[in-house]
C-alpha positions as CSV (number, residue, x, y, z in Angstrom):
1,M,-17.2,14.8,32.9
2,G,-19.5,12.4,31.1
3,V,-18.7,14.3,27.8
4,R,-14.9,14.0,28.4
5,T,-15.3,10.2,29.0
6,E,-17.2,9.5,25.9
7,L,-14.7,11.2,23.7
8,L,-12.2,9.1,25.3
9,K,-14.2,5.9,24.4
10,W,-14.4,7.2,21.0
11,V,-10.8,8.1,20.6
12,M,-9.6,4.8,21.6
13,G,-12.2,3.0,19.6
14,M,-10.8,4.9,16.4
15,R,-7.2,4.2,17.8
16,T,-8.2,0.3,18.0
17,S,-9.3,0.9,14.0
18,I,-6.3,2.4,12.9
19,I,-4.1,-0.5,14.6
20,A,-6.4,-2.8,13.1
21,A,-6.5,-1.2,9.4
22,A,-2.6,-0.9,9.6
23,F,-2.0,-4.4,10.6
24,G,-4.7,-5.4,7.9
25,L,-2.7,-3.3,5.2
26,L,0.7,-4.9,6.1
27,T,-0.7,-8.4,5.9
28,V,-2.8,-8.0,2.5
29,G,1.1,-6.0,1.3
30,A,2.8,-9.2,2.5
31,A,0.6,-11.6,0.7
32,A,0.4,-9.4,-2.6
33,Q,4.0,-9.4,-2.7
34,A,4.6,-12.7,-2.8
35,A,1.8,-13.1,-5.7
36,D,3.5,-10.7,-7.3
37,S,6.7,-12.2,-7.2
38,T,5.3,-15.4,-8.6
39,S,3.7,-13.6,-11.2
40,C,6.6,-11.6,-12.2
41,D,8.6,-15.2,-12.4
42,A,6.1,-16.7,-14.7
43,Q,5.8,-13.6,-17.1
44,A,9.6,-13.7,-17.1
45,A,9.1,-17.5,-17.9
46,E,6.4,-16.7,-20.6
47,K,9.2,-14.4,-22.5
48,H,12.1,-17.0,-22.3
49,L,14.2,-14.7,-20.4
50,A,17.2,-15.9,-18.4
51,G,20.4,-14.9,-16.5
52,A,20.8,-10.8,-16.3
53,A,17.7,-10.3,-18.5
54,K,15.7,-12.2,-16.4
55,T,16.9,-10.4,-13.2
56,S,16.5,-7.6,-14.4
57,F,12.9,-8.1,-15.9
58,V,11.8,-9.2,-12.4
59,T,13.1,-6.4,-10.2
60,K,11.7,-4.2,-12.5
61,C,8.2,-5.9,-13.1
62,Q,8.1,-6.1,-9.0
63,K,9.0,-2.7,-8.7
64,D,6.1,-1.2,-11.0
65,Q,4.1,-3.8,-8.9
66,K,4.7,-2.4,-5.7
67,A,4.2,1.3,-7.2
68,A,0.9,0.3,-8.4
69,T,-0.2,-1.3,-4.8
70,A,1.0,1.6,-3.0
71,K,-0.8,3.9,-5.4
72,Q,-4.3,2.4,-5.0
73,S,-3.5,2.1,-1.2
74,C,-2.7,5.9,-1.1
75,E,-5.6,6.6,-3.4
76,A,-7.6,4.4,-0.9
77,Q,-6.6,6.3,2.3
78,A,-6.8,9.9,1.0
79,A,-10.9,8.7,0.0
80,D,-11.1,7.6,3.5
81,K,-9.8,10.7,4.7
82,K,-12.3,12.4,2.6
83,L,-9.9,14.9,0.7
84,H,-10.5,16.4,-2.4
85,G,-8.0,18.8,-4.7
86,A,-4.8,19.8,-3.8
87,A,-4.7,18.3,-0.2
88,K,-5.6,15.1,-2.2
89,T,-2.8,15.4,-4.6
90,S,-0.5,16.4,-1.8
91,F,-1.2,13.5,0.3
92,T,-1.2,10.9,-2.2
93,K,2.1,11.9,-3.5
94,K,3.8,11.9,0.0
95,C,2.1,8.7,0.6
96,E,3.7,7.0,-2.8
97,A,7.0,8.8,-1.8
98,D,7.4,7.0,2.0
99,A,6.1,3.9,0.3
100,A,8.8,4.0,-1.8
101,K,11.1,3.9,0.7
């Protein structure tokens, strides 16, 4: 019975850690997205873009930055799970696709 109790404590601790990590990623992601938006607007201003050209540029810039952030996050998650080779590639590809939704 002692082993079962220890296992339960470990599982509960891991669950708490995972929830805290997920919340941290969401918080960081929201802050990064706000910063990315400002950065894209600044880049558009540097290029003296206006109207539809500016809108198109900013939209593409934000999409590209979101994809880059998702890729880094997915690669970090794969490293945390100690995935290698085909398992890492498959996990990262699915993770990036899910992030794009």
